Structures are given as C-alpha cells and as structure tokens.
N, C-alpha and C positions, 0 to 999 in steps of 0.2 A: 729056779727065782733069779741064777744070776743071767741067766739068757735072758730073762725078761726085763732086767734092771740094763741089760746091754743094747736090748733092742729098745726101751725106754731113753738113755741117753743118745741112742743114734738118732731118733725121731725128734729129740729137742735140738740136737745139734744141726740138724736139716732146717728145722725152724728157724734159727738162728740166720743160718747161710741165707736162707730166703730172704728172711729181713733186711737185711744187709745189701741184696741185691735190688730190694726197693729203694732203701735208702739212697744208694749210689745213682740208680735212675730217676730219683725224684730230682737228687743234687744238679746231674747233668740237665735234667728237663729243666731247673731253675737258673741254673748259670747261662743256659741256650736262651732262656726269656728274658736274663737280664742283658746280656748280648744284643739281642734283638733291641731292646727297649732303646737301648744305648745307641744303636744303628739310627733306629727311627727317629730319636732327639736330633742326633748329629745330620741328618737329612733334612729333619723339617727345619733346623737352625740355618742350612746352608741354602734352601730353596729361597726361604724369607731373608738371606742376605742378598740371595741374586737376584729377588724380586726388588728389592731396595734399591740396589743398582740399578738395577734397569730402570724404575722409575725415575732415580736421580740423574740418570743419562738422557733421558728421552722423555719425560714428563713434567716431572716438577722437581726443584730443586732447592735448598734453603740458601741466603744469601744475608752476610751482614751489615749493614750501614757503617762506615769508619769515620764518615768527613759529614760536616754541615750544607753540602753543596745543592741540598735538598728541602733544606727548611722552609717551611714547617709541615710540608707534606710527609718527609721522612727524615727521622733525625739521630743523631749518632747513639747507637746501642739498639735500634730497630732490627729486627731479625724477619726477614721476608722469606715468604715463599712466592717461586716464579714459576709462570706457566711457560715451560720451552716447547710444548708440542704445538700453541696456537700458531707461531711464525716459522712454523717448521723447523723441525729437529736437527740441530747439529751434531753430530756424532763426535766423541772425544777426538782431540786434535793432539793428545799428548798421553803419555804412558803415566800414571801414578807413582807418586814416591821418586822418580829416575829424572821425571819432567823432560822424557825423550819426546820430540815432534812425532806425529804420525801422519799421515795423508788423512782428510775428513772429507765429508760430504754433509748438504744438508736434504732432507725430507721436504715433499711438498707441504707447503704452508696453508692454514686456513685462511690466513688474512695476513695483509702486509701491514707493519708496523703504520698508525693513523695518528693525526695530529692531538696532541695531548696526551699519548700513552706515555706510561711509565716504563721505559724500557731497561733492562739490564743487557749488558754487552761488553765484549772485550777491547779495552783500552787500546787503539789503533798505535799508539807510540811503544806501548810495551804491553802483548796479548796476554802476558801473566796474570794482567792485574783484570779485575772486574770493576766495570762503572755504573752507576744508576744515575740517567738523566731523562728528562721530558724529552719527548718527539715534538718539535716545535715547527718544523718543515718536512715535507716528505719530496720523494723522487718526483720531478717534473714540475714544483711549485718554485717560486722567485720570493726568495725572503731576504727584506730590509731591515734594516736597524738604523733609526733617526731619533739623537737624544735617547737611547736606552730604549725609545719604544720600538717595539717589534711591528712589521706588516708583514703580510702574507699576500701575496698576487697584489700589490698595492693598497690592500685593505687591512686595518689592524688588528692586533691577534686575538680582540676580543674585547668585549664590552668591560669597561673599569669602573670599580666603586672604590674608594678609597676607605680604608677600614682605620686609620690613626694610625698611630706610633707606640711601638712596644720597647720596652729594654731589653738586650739580650745580654745576660751575666756573662755567656759562654765568649763573646764577641767583645764585651765591655762597651758597647755601643747603643744609639738608638737605632729602630730600623722602621723604617714607614712599610705598611701593607696594604696590599690592593688585590683585591679580588677578581680576577679574571675569567670572564666566559665567554666562551669561544663560538663560533657560529657552529662548531663540530660536535657540541653538546658537551663541551669538557668544561669543568668549573674548579680552578685552584687558587691559589693565595700565593702573589711574586711578593718579593722582599728586595727593597735597595736599602742603602743605609741613609740614614734622615741627615747625616752630615756632610755627607759626600758631593763634592763639587763637579766630579769626572762625569763625562757622558761619552757613551760608545756610539760610534758610528760606523756602519756595514754599509757600502754601496749594494745595489741589488742584485743578488746573486742567484743564478739558476743552479736549481740542483739537479745533478745529473740523473737522468731516466734511462731504463735498459731501452738500446733502439735510436736513442736521441744522438744525433748528428752535430757536430761542433766543427767550425773554421779552425784550422790551426794558424795563431797570428800571436803575439806578444800578450795581449791582453789575455786571449783563453788560455794561454800556456800557465800564466800567473796563477790562474784561478784552477785550473784541472793538469797542469802536468804531474804534481806528484802521485794523484789521484790514478791516473793511466799508468804510471810508471812503478806504481806500489801494489793497486790492488785488482787490476785488470786482466791480469794473467797472461798480458804479451809480453814480447820481447821489445821493451821500450825504454828509449831512453830521450834527454830534453838538453839540448845543446844550443847555446844562443839565440833560446825562445824558438827553437823548430823542433817538432816529434819526430823522433826516427823510430819504426819500427822495424824489427830485424835489420837493421842498419842503412835502413833506407827513409829517407824524408817524406813526409807525409803533408797533404796540403788540409786534410780534414781526419776526425776520426770519430766512429761510432761506439758508444757506449755498450758493454755489455752486463753489464750490472746496476742495480739502483743504489742511490745514497741517501742519507737522512743529515737533517741538522739538529742537534741536542744542545739543551741548554739546561741550568741547574735553576730550580725555583728561587734560590738564594741568587739572584741576579748580579749582584756586587763581589760574590766570594764562591765562585765556581768556574773550575777549567773545564770547558765544555767545546763546542765546534767554533765558538769566536777566537778559541787558542790554538786550537791542534787540528783544526777542519772537520770537514765532511765525514759522517760515519758509512764506512761501505756495508752493505747488506750481510756481507759473510762474517760480519764480527757481531750481528745481532746475536744473544743469547735468549730471550724471552722476555715475557710482559709480567711486571710486577704486581701479584695479584691480594696479598695480605699481610698484617704484620700479625704473626703467630705469637711474637715475644717481643718486650720491648724494655730496658733498664737503663737509668740514669749512671753512667761509668762515673761520673764526679761524685756521685753520692758516698757516704762513708760504707767501706765494705761491709762493716758489722749490721749495718742495718739492711737487712736485704728486703726487707717488707716494703720499706718505704723507698728503698731505690728502685723498685717495681714500677713502671707507668701503667699502672693496670687498665685505664680508662683506653689505650692503645693496645690491646692485645685483642686479636682476632677482628680487628678494622680492616676495612676494604681500603685498598690504594686507589684514590682517584686522582 
C-alpha cells in the first residue's frame, strides 16, 4: 500500500511539473506575441511618419496665412494645402530644427506658374519666410503699371467690373472692390483703399526669361543687376553700372533662369514685386490649392464655434 501511495504521489508530481512547463511556454509565447505587436505598431507608426514627411517634402504641404495682403481671396487665419509637385519639387534646403542650409535641386515641373496663379514661394530677401501672392506676369512678358492699373504686354490685366465699397474693420477704412477677369481664364477680386489718393506707376519692365539676352548698360543694370548678381549662379558684380563676370567686364548677358512678377490682391497693402523686385524661379514652392481650415483669430477665444469660418473650409483657391 505504501508503494502504491508513493507511485501515486510521483504521478501527481509529474502532472504538476508538466502543467508548469506548459504555463511557462504559454507565457513565453504571450510575451513574444506582445513584443511582436509592439514592433509591428512601431514599424507602422514609423512608416506612416516617413510617408507623411515624403508627402510634405515632395507633394503637398500645409501653410498658414499670417497677413492680409491677399484679401479677399485669402484671409488671415486661413490654412492652405499647397501643391508642391506641379511646379517641380524643390528638395529641402535646410535641416529641420537647426536651420542649417544644405544644397537643393528641383525636379522637372508639370507646368510653370501662369498668369493669375496663387503661388507660395520663399521670400527673396529672407528665404526662411514663405510668402503667398498672385502671379501677375511671367517670364518673357512686359509688365507696366499706370495709375494703379496693371498692363501686360500693353494690354489691361483683365476686364474689370466695379463691385462697390466695403468697410474693413481690421484696417479701419473703406475698400473699393473690383472683379478682374483675365484673358487667361482667371477671375479674382482686387482691393484698393477708397480714400487713397496715391497712385503707383511702373515703367514697362521686361521680365527675364531663360535664354533671353540683354545689352549691359545703365538702364539694364538698374533693372536686372541685382537679379544677375544674386540669383543667376555666376560670379557677377556690378560696378559703376557695368557688369563683371569673373572679374571681366561684359557688354551683354544671357539669363539662365525664369523670373515672375508677383502682386497681392489687396493692392494698397501688399509687399510684393513692386517693393522687392521680381521672383526668381528657384524660390517657387508650389501652387495654393484649397483652404482646409479657417478661423478668425480676432474673435473671442472662448467662442471657438463662431470663430471658425465654416463657409471657407475646403474651398478651392482661385
């Protein structure tokens, strides 16, 4: 009887040992599965972030409108999606967070900026800033401004229809609105201060185009000297209205790049090509597509629902 009890105890013990081994094996599998899930989740997040960074760098990017220079097309507090692909992707030119500049290049474009396009670009005087303006003149065209009216190749900017006056509470003055419909199929509203008696004039200006050759003299250096020196990628200097390339005086110059003339729709309150000159092609970032969100930052913060400009959300930019 004692022998049988011992054997029974031995069998029971073996069963307990087997159960322990099964439990340990199950725990290992559970930990391994849990570890696998964490790894899969981490990989998924990493891939999603990488995809988002690639899309932001090469396809589409979000921008915010900080000023009223493009009223009423774009308002302060509008958030835009910008197509960076259509004009040819410009690769990043700086390392994030440290702002260290690195060489960049541009991929082939599907199209060039056209008359009336709303373009996001790097401000030529400070390329850490992004500006948004309307392209009024493209490479090879001649632009002229007479008494605030724009002419392209001698023809009016577009057909104009007066829309009357509105009070702008942000600028505390009345503005006169004019619907401008261009021969290029664009239609937008231009603003001027109703009580302004100032007029802007710009003599005919030929916008440089790649392959265009100019004679170098007093007049051409006044118009194009800084463009050649700052953006053409040549060792150029201007002294006494003469152009020097690699230290040697030249009598003519052939442009390597295209340039554009940019203006804000809020014509009397816009820092644009009338102030800082023509936009080099290399500074173009992309074409503004749509407003994905908009809010009036001047509204009361506690009343978020009323501060959102609901009708502007998901509206196309024209």
